[in-house]
VOMI-480267 format. One record per residue: residue in three letters; z, x, y of N, C-alpha, C in turn; residue number from 0. Coordinates in pm, whole numbers, plus 50000, padded with zeros to 5 digits. Layout:
! residues N
ALA; Z; X; Y; Z; X; Y; Z; X; Y; NUM;
...
***
This chain:
! residues 296
MET; 28764; 62599; 23645; 28651; 62510; 23621; 28627; 62423; 23743; 0;
LYS; 28738; 62365; 23799; 28725; 62279; 23917; 28669; 62358; 24034; 1;
LYS; 28714; 62484; 24051; 28663; 62566; 24160; 28514; 62591; 24144; 2;
CYS; 28469; 62609; 24017; 28327; 62633; 23991; 28244; 62513; 24029; 3;
VAL; 28290; 62393; 23987; 28220; 62268; 24019; 28212; 62249; 24170; 4;
LYS; 28324; 62277; 24239; 28329; 62260; 24384; 28229; 62351; 24454; 5;
ARG; 28223; 62479; 24404; 28127; 62572; 24464; 27984; 62526; 24441; 6;
CYS; 27957; 62472; 24321; 27821; 62425; 24289; 27781; 62308; 24379; 7;
ARG; 27876; 62212; 24397; 27848; 62096; 24483; 27819; 62142; 24627; 8;
LYS; 27896; 62239; 24675; 27877; 62288; 24812; 27741; 62355; 24827; 9;
ALA; 27702; 62431; 24725; 27572; 62497; 24730; 27458; 62397; 24731; 10;
LEU; 27474; 62289; 24647; 27371; 62184; 24642; 27361; 62112; 24776; 11;
ALA; 27476; 62088; 24838; 27477; 62019; 24968; 27406; 62102; 25074; 12;
VAL; 27433; 62234; 25074; 27367; 62323; 25170; 27217; 62326; 25146; 13;
LEU; 27177; 62330; 25018; 27036; 62333; 24984; 26967; 62206; 25029; 14;
LEU; 27033; 62089; 25005; 26976; 61960; 25044; 26958; 61953; 25196; 15;
MET; 27057; 62001; 25270; 27047; 62000; 25416; 26930; 62088; 25463; 16;
ALA; 26912; 62200; 25398; 26804; 62291; 25435; 26668; 62228; 25412; 17;
VAL; 26656; 62158; 25296; 26529; 62091; 25264; 26498; 61983; 25365; 18;
MET; 26601; 61903; 25400; 26581; 61795; 25497; 26541; 61850; 25634; 19;
ALA; 26604; 61961; 25674; 26572; 62021; 25803; 26429; 62073; 25804; 20;
ALA; 26387; 62133; 25693; 26250; 62186; 25686; 26149; 62074; 25692; 21;
ALA; 26181; 61963; 25623; 26089; 61848; 25624; 26075; 61791; 25763; 22;
ALA; 26190; 61780; 25833; 26186; 61725; 25968; 26108; 61815; 26062; 23;
GLY; 26126; 61945; 26048; 26055; 62040; 26133; 25909; 62047; 26102; 24;
GLY; 25868; 62008; 25980; 25728; 62016; 25941; 25649; 61894; 25976; 25;
CYS; 25712; 61788; 26023; 25638; 61667; 26060; 25552; 61696; 26181; 26;
SER; 25421; 61668; 26172; 25329; 61698; 26282; 25311; 61578; 26371; 27;
LEU; 25342; 61594; 26502; 25315; 61489; 26599; 25170; 61499; 26643; 28;
LYS; 25113; 61392; 26700; 24975; 61391; 26748; 24959; 61500; 26853; 29;
GLY; 24858; 61584; 26829; 24836; 61694; 26923; 24885; 61826; 26868; 30;
ASP; 24972; 61825; 26763; 25015; 61950; 26701; 24903; 62004; 26616; 31;
VAL; 24908; 62133; 26584; 24809; 62191; 26495; 24840; 62148; 26353; 32;
PRO; 24747; 62081; 26284; 24773; 62033; 26148; 24770; 62146; 26047; 33;
ALA; 24827; 62120; 25930; 24827; 62219; 25824; 24684; 62251; 25784; 34;
GLY; 24660; 62374; 25741; 24527; 62413; 25699; 24447; 62479; 25809; 35;
GLY; 24504; 62498; 25929; 24436; 62572; 26034; 24350; 62488; 26124; 36;
GLY; 24352; 62355; 26112; 24273; 62271; 26201; 24328; 62276; 26341; 37;
SER; 24246; 62233; 26439; 24289; 62241; 26578; 24358; 62115; 26622; 38;
ALA; 24429; 62123; 26735; 24493; 62007; 26794; 24390; 61904; 26834; 39;
GLU; 24270; 61950; 26878; 24165; 61856; 26916; 24121; 61774; 26797; 40;
SER; 24114; 61837; 26677; 24076; 61764; 26558; 24175; 61653; 26529; 41;
THR; 24307; 61684; 26542; 24409; 61584; 26518; 24397; 61470; 26618; 42;
ALA; 24374; 61504; 26745; 24362; 61402; 26848; 24245; 61310; 26821; 43;
LYS; 24141; 61361; 26754; 24027; 61278; 26721; 24054; 61189; 26601; 44;
GLY; 24168; 61207; 26537; 24203; 61121; 26425; 24137; 61162; 26295; 45;
GLU; 24094; 61287; 26286; 24028; 61335; 26166; 24111; 61449; 26105; 46;
SER; 24109; 61461; 25975; 24175; 61573; 25911; 24093; 61698; 25935; 47;
SER; 24158; 61814; 25928; 24088; 61939; 25954; 23973; 61960; 25857; 48;
ALA; 23985; 61908; 25735; 23882; 61928; 25635; 23756; 61849; 25667; 49;
SER; 23765; 61739; 25743; 23651; 61652; 25767; 23584; 61677; 25901; 50;
VAL; 23640; 61765; 25983; 23582; 61794; 26114; 23497; 61921; 26103; 51;
LYS; 23371; 61910; 26144; 23278; 62023; 26136; 23268; 62091; 26271; 52;
THR; 23286; 62222; 26274; 23272; 62298; 26397; 23125; 62319; 26428; 53;
ILE; 23085; 62285; 26552; 22948; 62302; 26597; 22946; 62413; 26701; 54;
LYS; 22872; 62518; 26673; 22866; 62634; 26762; 22750; 62616; 26861; 55;
ILE; 22782; 62624; 26989; 22684; 62597; 27093; 22660; 62721; 27177; 56;
GLY; 22537; 62769; 27177; 22497; 62877; 27267; 22452; 62815; 27398; 57;
ILE; 22515; 62853; 27508; 22490; 62787; 27636; 22482; 62891; 27748; 58;
GLY; 22400; 62864; 27849; 22380; 62959; 27957; 22507; 62991; 28032; 59;
ASN; 22513; 63114; 28086; 22633; 63157; 28159; 22611; 63180; 28308; 60;
SER; 22485; 63154; 28356; 22460; 63184; 28497; 22361; 63088; 28563; 61;
PHE; 22333; 62975; 28500; 22238; 62879; 28557; 22316; 62768; 28628; 62;
ASN; 22359; 62798; 28748; 22432; 62703; 28831; 22331; 62607; 28896; 63;
PRO; 22345; 62475; 28883; 22463; 62401; 28839; 22451; 62340; 28698; 64;
MET; 22360; 62392; 28615; 22341; 62331; 28483; 22442; 62383; 28381; 65;
CYS; 22457; 62514; 28372; 22550; 62574; 28277; 22581; 62716; 28325; 66;
TYR; 22706; 62739; 28360; 22742; 62869; 28415; 22893; 62891; 28400; 67;
VAL; 22932; 63016; 28416; 23074; 63054; 28412; 23119; 63078; 28556; 68;
ASP; 23226; 63012; 28598; 23271; 63023; 28737; 23355; 63149; 28758; 69;
GLU; 23407; 63163; 28881; 23481; 63285; 28916; 23610; 63300; 28838; 70;
ASN; 23657; 63192; 28777; 23778; 63198; 28696; 23749; 63221; 28548; 71;
GLY; 23620; 63236; 28515; 23582; 63257; 28376; 23569; 63129; 28296; 72;
ASP; 23565; 63014; 28365; 23555; 62885; 28297; 23412; 62836; 28296; 73;
LEU; 23372; 62775; 28186; 23239; 62719; 28172; 23229; 62591; 28254; 74;
GLN; 23119; 62577; 28330; 23098; 62463; 28417; 22953; 62417; 28407; 75;
GLY; 22923; 62303; 28471; 22784; 62263; 28487; 22750; 62128; 28425; 76;
TYR; 22635; 62078; 28464; 22588; 61946; 28424; 22572; 61933; 28272; 77;
ASP; 22505; 62030; 28211; 22487; 62025; 28066; 22621; 62036; 27993; 78;
TYR; 22708; 62123; 28043; 22839; 62141; 27980; 22922; 62013; 27989; 79;
GLU; 22926; 61949; 28106; 23002; 61825; 28120; 22947; 61715; 28031; 80;
THR; 22816; 61713; 28013; 22753; 61615; 27924; 22798; 61639; 27780; 81;
LEU; 22796; 61763; 27737; 22837; 61796; 27601; 22984; 61764; 27576; 82;
LYS; 23069; 61792; 27675; 23211; 61759; 27660; 23230; 61609; 27636; 83;
LYS; 23157; 61528; 27712; 23167; 61382; 27697; 23115; 61338; 27562; 84;
ILE; 23006; 61396; 27517; 22951; 61362; 27385; 23050; 61398; 27275; 85;
ASP; 23112; 61514; 27286; 23208; 61560; 27185; 23325; 61463; 27172; 86;
GLU; 23367; 61404; 27283; 23477; 61308; 27280; 23445; 61186; 27193; 87;
GLN; 23316; 61155; 27183; 23274; 61034; 27110; 23236; 61063; 26965; 88;
LEU; 23243; 61186; 26923; 23202; 61223; 26787; 23318; 61290; 26714; 89;
PRO; 23408; 61213; 26653; 23526; 61270; 26588; 23495; 61360; 26470; 90;
GLN; 23376; 61348; 26415; 23340; 61430; 26298; 23303; 61573; 26335; 91;
TYR; 23290; 61600; 26468; 23251; 61734; 26513; 23353; 61789; 26612; 92;
GLU; 23360; 61920; 26618; 23435; 61990; 26721; 23343; 62095; 26782; 93;
PHE; 23310; 62081; 26910; 23217; 62171; 26975; 23288; 62300; 27019; 94;
LYS; 23228; 62412; 26987; 23275; 62542; 27033; 23163; 62607; 27112; 95;
TYR; 23193; 62657; 27233; 23091; 62706; 27324; 23093; 62858; 27333; 96;
GLU; 22974; 62917; 27339; 22961; 63060; 27365; 22864; 63080; 27482; 97;
PRO; 22917; 63098; 27603; 22830; 63124; 27718; 22762; 63260; 27703; 98;
THR; 22632; 63265; 27728; 22559; 63390; 27712; 22434; 63388; 27799; 99;
GLU; 22364; 63501; 27804; 22242; 63509; 27882; 22132; 63422; 27820; 100;
PHE; 22043; 63376; 27905; 21933; 63289; 27861; 21857; 63351; 27743; 101;
LYS; 21826; 63479; 27753; 21743; 63544; 27651; 21809; 63548; 27514; 102;
ASN; 21942; 63532; 27509; 22014; 63541; 27381; 22026; 63408; 27307; 103;
ILE; 22002; 63298; 27376; 22039; 63169; 27320; 21951; 63130; 27202; 104;
LEU; 21821; 63133; 27217; 21733; 63095; 27106; 21739; 63199; 26993; 105;
VAL; 21764; 63324; 27028; 21783; 63426; 26924; 21905; 63390; 26839; 106;
GLY; 22012; 63342; 26906; 22130; 63298; 26832; 22103; 63178; 26745; 107;
LEU; 22014; 63091; 26788; 21975; 62977; 26706; 21895; 63026; 26585; 108;
ASP; 21807; 63122; 26606; 21727; 63178; 26497; 21814; 63239; 26388; 109;
THR; 21923; 63303; 26428; 22007; 63376; 26334; 22126; 63293; 26284; 110;
ASP; 22125; 63164; 26317; 22232; 63071; 26275; 22367; 63104; 26336; 111;
ASN; 22370; 63181; 26443; 22495; 63200; 26515; 22531; 63076; 26595; 112;
TYR; 22430; 62996; 26628; 22450; 62871; 26702; 22386; 62756; 26625; 113;
ASP; 22445; 62639; 26643; 22388; 62516; 26588; 22307; 62440; 26694; 114;
ILE; 22339; 62464; 26821; 22270; 62399; 26931; 22243; 62503; 27040; 115;
ALA; 22123; 62497; 27099; 22086; 62582; 27212; 22080; 62496; 27337; 116;
VAL; 22147; 62541; 27444; 22157; 62461; 27566; 22128; 62548; 27688; 117;
HIS; 22017; 62515; 27758; 21986; 62584; 27883; 21881; 62505; 27961; 118;
HIS; 21904; 62375; 27978; 21812; 62292; 28055; 21669; 62308; 28002; 119;
TYR; 21655; 62303; 27868; 21526; 62332; 27806; 21427; 62218; 27825; 120;
GLY; 21315; 62248; 27890; 21205; 62154; 27895; 21128; 62160; 27764; 121;
TRP; 21046; 62057; 27741; 20970; 62050; 27616; 20839; 62125; 27632; 122;
ASN; 20806; 62204; 27531; 20670; 62255; 27524; 20627; 62265; 27378; 123;
GLU; 20499; 62259; 27359; 20442; 62246; 27225; 20476; 62362; 27134; 124;
GLU; 20466; 62484; 27185; 20492; 62601; 27102; 20637; 62606; 27056; 125;
ARG; 20728; 62577; 27147; 20870; 62580; 27112; 20903; 62470; 27011; 126;
ALA; 20838; 62355; 27026; 20865; 62242; 26936; 20817; 62268; 26794; 127;
LYS; 20723; 62361; 26777; 20679; 62396; 26642; 20789; 62471; 26567; 128;
LYS; 20869; 62543; 26642; 20971; 62628; 26580; 21108; 62564; 26575; 129;
TYR; 21139; 62480; 26677; 21273; 62424; 26688; 21268; 62272; 26692; 130;
LEU; 21382; 62212; 26661; 21398; 62068; 26662; 21456; 62025; 26796; 131;
TYR; 21376; 61953; 26873; 21422; 61904; 27003; 21502; 61775; 26986; 132;
GLY; 21601; 61755; 27072; 21664; 61625; 27081; 21561; 61522; 27125; 133;
THR; 21581; 61398; 27083; 21487; 61292; 27122; 21523; 61234; 27258; 134;
VAL; 21651; 61233; 27290; 21699; 61173; 27415; 21739; 61284; 27512; 135;
GLY; 21678; 61287; 27630; 21710; 61388; 27729; 21820; 61343; 27823; 136;
ASN; 21880; 61438; 27893; 21981; 61403; 27993; 21933; 61430; 28134; 137;
PHE; 21804; 61467; 28147; 21745; 61500; 28277; 21594; 61481; 28266; 138;
PHE; 21534; 61422; 28369; 21389; 61402; 28370; 21334; 61443; 28506; 139;
ASP; 21217; 61505; 28506; 21162; 61555; 28632; 21024; 61498; 28660; 140;
THR; 20968; 61538; 28771; 20832; 61497; 28809; 20746; 61619; 28834; 141;
GLY; 20771; 61724; 28758; 20693; 61845; 28773; 20764; 61950; 28855; 142;
TYR; 20697; 62064; 28872; 20755; 62179; 28940; 20707; 62191; 29085; 143;
ASN; 20794; 62248; 29168; 20755; 62292; 29302; 20697; 62433; 29292; 144;
PHE; 20626; 62473; 29398; 20583; 62613; 29407; 20649; 62674; 29530; 145;
ARG; 20746; 62760; 29506; 20825; 62823; 29612; 20756; 62950; 29660; 146;
VAL; 20741; 62964; 29792; 20675; 63081; 29850; 20759; 63135; 29966; 147;
ALA; 20721; 63251; 30016; 20790; 63311; 30129; 20770; 63226; 30254; 148;
LYS; 20870; 63227; 30338; 20863; 63152; 30464; 20744; 63199; 30547; 149;
GLY; 20660; 63102; 30588; 20545; 63135; 30671; 20430; 63200; 30599; 150;
SER; 20427; 63196; 30467; 20321; 63263; 30391; 20185; 63198; 30412; 151;
GLY; 20183; 63069; 30442; 20057; 62999; 30461; 19991; 62955; 30331; 152;
ILE; 20053; 62984; 30217; 19996; 62944; 30088; 20012; 62793; 30072; 153;
SER; 19908; 62728; 30022; 19912; 62584; 29994; 19858; 62558; 29855; 154;
VAL; 19933; 62484; 29776; 19894; 62455; 29638; 19892; 62304; 29619; 155;
LYS; 19773; 62248; 29607; 19760; 62103; 29592; 19757; 62060; 29445; 156;
SER; 19720; 62152; 29356; 19716; 62123; 29213; 19730; 62254; 29136; 157;
GLU; 19738; 62245; 29005; 19749; 62366; 28923; 19629; 62458; 28941; 158;
GLU; 19513; 62400; 28972; 19392; 62480; 28989; 19408; 62585; 29099; 159;
ASP; 19494; 62556; 29196; 19513; 62649; 29309; 19602; 62768; 29274; 160;
LEU; 19660; 62769; 29155; 19749; 62878; 29116; 19672; 63002; 29071; 161;
GLY; 19546; 62983; 29033; 19465; 63095; 28989; 19454; 63202; 29095; 162;
GLY; 19470; 63327; 29055; 19459; 63439; 29146; 19590; 63476; 29215; 163;
LEU; 19694; 63395; 29199; 19822; 63423; 29263; 19914; 63502; 29169; 164;
LYS; 20002; 63580; 29230; 20104; 63652; 29154; 20228; 63563; 29146; 165;
ILE; 20264; 63524; 29025; 20372; 63427; 29007; 20482; 63485; 28919; 166;
ALA; 20606; 63477; 28965; 20721; 63526; 28888; 20768; 63419; 28791; 167;
VAL; 20796; 63460; 28668; 20850; 63368; 28568; 20961; 63438; 28492; 168;
GLN; 21051; 63359; 28438; 21157; 63416; 28354; 21106; 63428; 28212; 169;
THR; 21136; 63537; 28147; 21091; 63562; 28011; 21132; 63449; 27917; 170;
SER; 21036; 63400; 27838; 21059; 63296; 27736; 21094; 63160; 27795; 171;
SER; 21076; 63142; 27925; 21107; 63013; 27988; 20990; 62916; 27973; 172;
ASN; 21015; 62790; 28009; 20908; 62691; 28004; 20799; 62723; 28105; 173;
VAL; 20836; 62773; 28223; 20733; 62806; 28322; 20649; 62926; 28276; 174;
ALA; 20708; 63018; 28200; 20631; 63128; 28143; 20527; 63072; 28046; 175;
TYR; 20571; 62977; 27964; 20478; 62914; 27869; 20365; 62844; 27944; 176;
LEU; 20397; 62772; 28051; 20296; 62699; 28126; 20197; 62794; 28193; 177;
ALA; 20247; 62905; 28250; 20159; 63002; 28314; 20068; 63069; 28211; 178;
GLU; 20123; 63104; 28097; 20044; 63168; 27991; 19938; 63071; 27937; 179;
LYS; 19977; 62945; 27922; 19883; 62844; 27874; 19771; 62823; 27977; 180;
TYR; 19808; 62822; 28104; 19710; 62809; 28211; 19607; 62922; 28201; 181;
ASN; 19652; 63044; 28180; 19561; 63158; 28172; 19467; 63148; 28053; 182;
THR; 19517; 63094; 27943; 19430; 63074; 27826; 19318; 62976; 27858; 183;
GLU; 19352; 62875; 27937; 19255; 62771; 27971; 19168; 62807; 28092; 184;
HIS; 19208; 62909; 28169; 19134; 62949; 28289; 19112; 63101; 28288; 185;
PRO; 19037; 63151; 28191; 19020; 63297; 28180; 18944; 63358; 28298; 186;
ASP; 18866; 63278; 28369; 18787; 63332; 28481; 18868; 63345; 28610; 187;
ASN; 18981; 63276; 28618; 19064; 63283; 28739; 19212; 63270; 28701; 188;
PRO; 19264; 63370; 28630; 19401; 63360; 28576; 19508; 63384; 28681; 189;
ILE; 19628; 63343; 28646; 19748; 63376; 28723; 19790; 63518; 28686; 190;
THR; 19834; 63595; 28783; 19898; 63723; 28754; 20045; 63694; 28728; 191;
VAL; 20084; 63699; 28602; 20220; 63663; 28562; 20311; 63785; 28572; 192;
ILE; 20419; 63770; 28649; 20519; 63877; 28664; 20650; 63829; 28603; 193;
TYR; 20693; 63895; 28497; 20816; 63854; 28430; 20935; 63915; 28504; 194;
ASP; 21020; 63826; 28555; 21132; 63869; 28638; 21255; 63785; 28603; 195;
ASP; 21352; 63846; 28536; 21474; 63775; 28494; 21589; 63799; 28591; 196;
GLY; 21556; 63825; 28716; 21659; 63856; 28814; 21732; 63733; 28867; 197;
THR; 21819; 63757; 28963; 21899; 63652; 29024; 21819; 63581; 29133; 198;
THR; 21877; 63473; 29185; 21812; 63402; 29296; 21790; 63494; 29415; 199;
GLU; 21891; 63575; 29447; 21879; 63667; 29559; 21764; 63765; 29538; 200;
GLN; 21749; 63813; 29416; 21640; 63906; 29385; 21504; 63837; 29393; 201;
HIS; 21499; 63711; 29349; 21374; 63636; 29359; 21335; 63613; 29504; 202;
LEU; 21430; 63579; 29588; 21402; 63559; 29730; 21355; 63689; 29794; 203;
ALA; 21417; 63799; 29756; 21375; 63929; 29808; 21233; 63962; 29761; 204;
GLY; 21202; 63928; 29637; 21068; 63952; 29584; 20961; 63873; 29657; 205;
LEU; 20995; 63750; 29695; 20902; 63668; 29773; 20878; 63731; 29910; 206;
ASN; 20986; 63764; 29977; 20975; 63815; 30114; 20910; 63953; 30122; 207;
SER; 20920; 64031; 30015; 20860; 64164; 30014; 20716; 64163; 29963; 208;
GLY; 20673; 64046; 29910; 20536; 64036; 29861; 20515; 64088; 29721; 209;
ILE; 20624; 64113; 29648; 20609; 64155; 29508; 20533; 64049; 29430; 210;
TYR; 20561; 63925; 29461; 20482; 63815; 29407; 20463; 63710; 29515; 211;
ASP; 20363; 63621; 29491; 20328; 63519; 29590; 20419; 63397; 29583; 212;
GLY; 20470; 63369; 29467; 20553; 63250; 29454; 20610; 63237; 29314; 213;
LEU; 20685; 63130; 29295; 20739; 63099; 29162; 20750; 62948; 29145; 214;
LEU; 20737; 62905; 29023; 20751; 62763; 28992; 20899; 62730; 28987; 215;
SER; 20939; 62629; 29062; 21081; 62600; 29076; 21109; 62451; 29055; 216;
ILE; 21233; 62421; 29024; 21276; 62283; 29003; 21317; 62224; 29137; 217;
PRO; 21271; 62105; 29172; 21300; 62049; 29305; 21448; 62048; 29343; 218;
PHE; 21537; 62009; 29253; 21678; 62003; 29292; 21735; 62143; 29315; 219;
VAL; 21680; 62244; 29245; 21725; 62381; 29267; 21680; 62430; 29405; 220;
ASP; 21558; 62392; 29445; 21512; 62427; 29580; 21607; 62370; 29686; 221;
ALA; 21646; 62243; 29667; 21737; 62180; 29764; 21871; 62251; 29769; 222;
LEU; 21924; 62286; 29652; 22053; 62356; 29647; 22044; 62496; 29708; 223;
ASP; 21934; 62565; 29682; 21918; 62700; 29734; 21899; 62700; 29885; 224;
LYS; 21831; 62600; 29938; 21817; 62590; 30084; 21954; 62566; 30149; 225;
ALA; 22035; 62484; 30080; 22169; 62459; 30133; 22255; 62586; 30128; 226;
ALA; 22234; 62667; 30025; 22316; 62787; 30007; 22267; 62905; 30090; 227;
TYR; 22134; 62923; 30103; 22079; 63043; 30165; 22011; 63017; 30299; 228;
GLY; 21995; 62890; 30334; 21927; 62857; 30458; 21778; 62834; 30437; 229;
ASP; 21709; 62804; 30545; 21566; 62771; 30538; 21485; 62900; 30538; 230;
ILE; 21493; 62973; 30425; 21429; 63105; 30418; 21311; 63109; 30323; 231;
PHE; 21268; 62995; 30270; 21147; 62989; 30188; 21080; 62854; 30209; 232;
ASP; 20951; 62848; 30177; 20875; 62723; 30189; 20842; 62670; 30050; 233;
VAL; 20818; 62541; 30042; 20766; 62478; 29920; 20619; 62447; 29946; 234;
ALA; 20531; 62519; 29878; 20387; 62511; 29905; 20315; 62409; 29818; 235;
GLY; 20384; 62354; 29719; 20323; 62255; 29631; 20428; 62185; 29550; 236;
SER; 20395; 62068; 29497; 20492; 61992; 29419; 20421; 61913; 29309; 237;
LYS; 20501; 61860; 29217; 20450; 61780; 29103; 20349; 61856; 29018; 238;
LEU; 20367; 61987; 29010; 20277; 62070; 28930; 20313; 62061; 28782; 239;
PHE; 20213; 62059; 28699; 20226; 62050; 28553; 20297; 61922; 28509; 240;
TYR; 20287; 61818; 28588; 20346; 61690; 28549; 20238; 61594; 28503; 241;
SER; 20266; 61526; 28395; 20179; 61418; 28347; 20267; 61314; 28281; 242;
PRO; 20248; 61185; 28315; 20330; 61081; 28250; 20302; 61067; 28101; 243;
ASP; 20196; 61131; 28055; 20160; 61121; 27913; 20232; 61222; 27825; 244;
LYS; 20307; 61313; 27885; 20379; 61412; 27805; 20529; 61401; 27830; 245;
LEU; 20606; 61470; 27749; 20751; 61469; 27764; 20790; 61551; 27886; 246;
ASN; 20868; 61493; 27975; 20907; 61559; 28099; 21058; 61573; 28113; 247;
GLY; 21128; 61562; 28002; 21273; 61572; 28008; 21324; 61710; 27970; 248;
CYS; 21457; 61723; 27977; 21526; 61843; 27930; 21618; 61802; 27815; 249;
TYR; 21619; 61882; 27712; 21681; 61841; 27587; 21764; 61953; 27525; 250;
PHE; 21858; 61915; 27438; 21927; 62012; 27355; 21834; 62048; 27239; 251;
ILE; 21845; 62172; 27190; 21756; 62221; 27085; 21838; 62259; 26961; 252;
TYR; 21781; 62225; 26843; 21846; 62248; 26714; 21748; 62320; 26622; 253;
ASN; 21798; 62361; 26508; 21710; 62411; 26403; 21664; 62295; 26315; 254;
TYR; 21541; 62303; 26267; 21498; 62205; 26168; 21593; 62213; 26048; 255;
GLY; 21633; 62099; 25999; 21735; 62090; 25894; 21864; 62032; 25946; 256;
ASP; 21880; 62029; 26081; 22000; 61972; 26143; 21971; 61835; 26204; 257;
GLU; 21888; 61757; 26133; 21848; 61626; 26186; 21965; 61531; 26205; 258;
GLN; 22065; 61535; 26117; 22177; 61443; 26131; 22258; 61473; 26256; 259;
LEU; 22281; 61600; 26282; 22352; 61640; 26404; 22274; 61594; 26527; 260;
LYS; 22145; 61615; 26527; 22061; 61572; 26638; 22069; 61421; 26658; 261;
GLN; 22061; 61345; 26550; 22065; 61199; 26560; 22200; 61150; 26612; 262;
ASP; 22307; 61212; 26568; 22440; 61172; 26615; 22455; 61197; 26765; 263;
ILE; 22408; 61312; 26811; 22418; 61344; 26953; 22323; 61257; 27035; 264;
ASP; 22202; 61235; 26984; 22106; 61147; 27053; 22166; 61008; 27077; 265;
ALA; 22235; 60956; 26977; 22291; 60821; 26987; 22392; 60812; 27101; 266;
ILE; 22479; 60912; 27112; 22579; 60912; 27220; 22512; 60938; 27354; 267;
GLN; 22412; 61028; 27355; 22342; 61055; 27480; 22276; 60929; 27535; 268;
GLN; 22219; 60848; 27446; 22158; 60723; 27491; 22262; 60628; 27548; 269;
GLU; 22380; 60624; 27487; 22489; 60540; 27540; 22530; 60586; 27680; 270;
LEU; 22534; 60717; 27702; 22572; 60769; 27833; 22469; 60733; 27939; 271;
LEU; 22342; 60731; 27900; 22237; 60689; 27992; 22246; 60540; 28020; 272;
ASP; 22263; 60460; 27915; 22265; 60315; 27930; 22385; 60266; 28010; 273;
SER; 22497; 60335; 27996; 22621; 60293; 28064; 22625; 60333; 28211; 274;
GLY; 22537; 60423; 28251; 22539; 60474; 28389; 22625; 60597; 28408; 275;
TRP; 22694; 60640; 28301; 22779; 60759; 28313; 22696; 60881; 28348; 276;
GLN; 22579; 60897; 28284; 22495; 61014; 28309; 22442; 61013; 28452; 277;
LYS; 22408; 60896; 28502; 22361; 60883; 28640; 22468; 60930; 28738; 278;
GLU; 22591; 60886; 28715; 22701; 60926; 28804; 22723; 61077; 28801; 279;
LEU; 22714; 61136; 28682; 22730; 61282; 28673; 22617; 61354; 28746; 280;
SER; 22494; 61304; 28730; 22380; 61365; 28797; 22397; 61361; 28948; 281;
GLU; 22438; 61249; 29000; 22458; 61236; 29144; 22569; 61327; 29194; 282;
LYS; 22674; 61342; 29113; 22789; 61425; 29152; 22754; 61573; 29149; 283;
VAL; 22688; 61618; 29042; 22664; 61761; 29023; 22531; 61807; 29084; 284;
LEU; 22427; 61723; 29071; 22293; 61764; 29112; 22251; 61706; 29247; 285;
GLY; 22329; 61608; 29297; 22300; 61554; 29428; 22208; 61435; 29432; 286;
ALA; 22154; 61394; 29315; 22066; 61278; 29306; 22058; 61235; 29161; 287;
ASP; 21998; 61119; 29138; 21984; 61068; 29002; 21857; 61122; 28939; 288;
TYR; 21874; 61211; 28841; 21762; 61267; 28769; 21758; 61217; 28624; 289;
THR; 21814; 61099; 28600; 21821; 61047; 28463; 21714; 60942; 28435; 290;
VAL; 21625; 60918; 28529; 21521; 60816; 28511; 21395; 60883; 28456; 291;
ASP; 21347; 60835; 28342; 21225; 60887; 28282; 21107; 60810; 28339; 292;
LEU; 21037; 60869; 28436; 20930; 60801; 28504; 20804; 60786; 28418; 293;
SER; 20801; 60854; 28304; 20683; 60844; 28217; 20682; 60715; 28137; 294;
LYS; 20793; 60640; 28140; 20800; 60516; 28062; 20773; 60396; 28151; 295;
***
């Protein structure tokens, strides 16, 4: 009988030690993956895995320096750095990024594969009918340049001078919308629109070979491309399609129905502008401050 009791006590002691060891090993330190499959980032934000909502972001993979994948396969760029900073301030969300081609991003928003579309999107009326634009932009411009071949002699003083020219545009881009809208309003002297989704090198080759006369370009991109490729193209016009009476910023895009997500991100974006953080990022990545809305 005594031997039986002794064996039982020993078994209980071993069981108790096992339970205590399991409990100690199961304690989660900050940064560990919490129970239920939540991420370490969720824990670091101080939220339980059940209360953190994953936000799927479709973002460009080749638009340097706004959003692109570098030679190491890492996502980089001005828009990406902005989103990372915003995510740090919103513990209720966890941003997940899917770098992809420009043409796929809004399609992914249409099919609910993404909650946010990011590709330096300018505002236009047709797109705003279908999608929910952010209210606060992280970039503001003063219109487009008109890039032409070196020594072409083309001069564009206003949009009216674009009629009759062959102009390259990217499919579904804001400049495509502007060129198409121009043609609707100027049927007697339309632009010859050439849809070209090629690389910068291909666009430069197209200019020099005369495939098209020019393309509408962003001023800071012209500066970066001249630094990268040399003085091999001219800027024949500037401040095209700009009016202080319309929206001239670049914004994140959502689906209608995601107003709360938009409002939460807008609030942090405004803080980044007010604090000067966005200005510093613009100067670092883009070479100048593009955070001033000159229309106000």
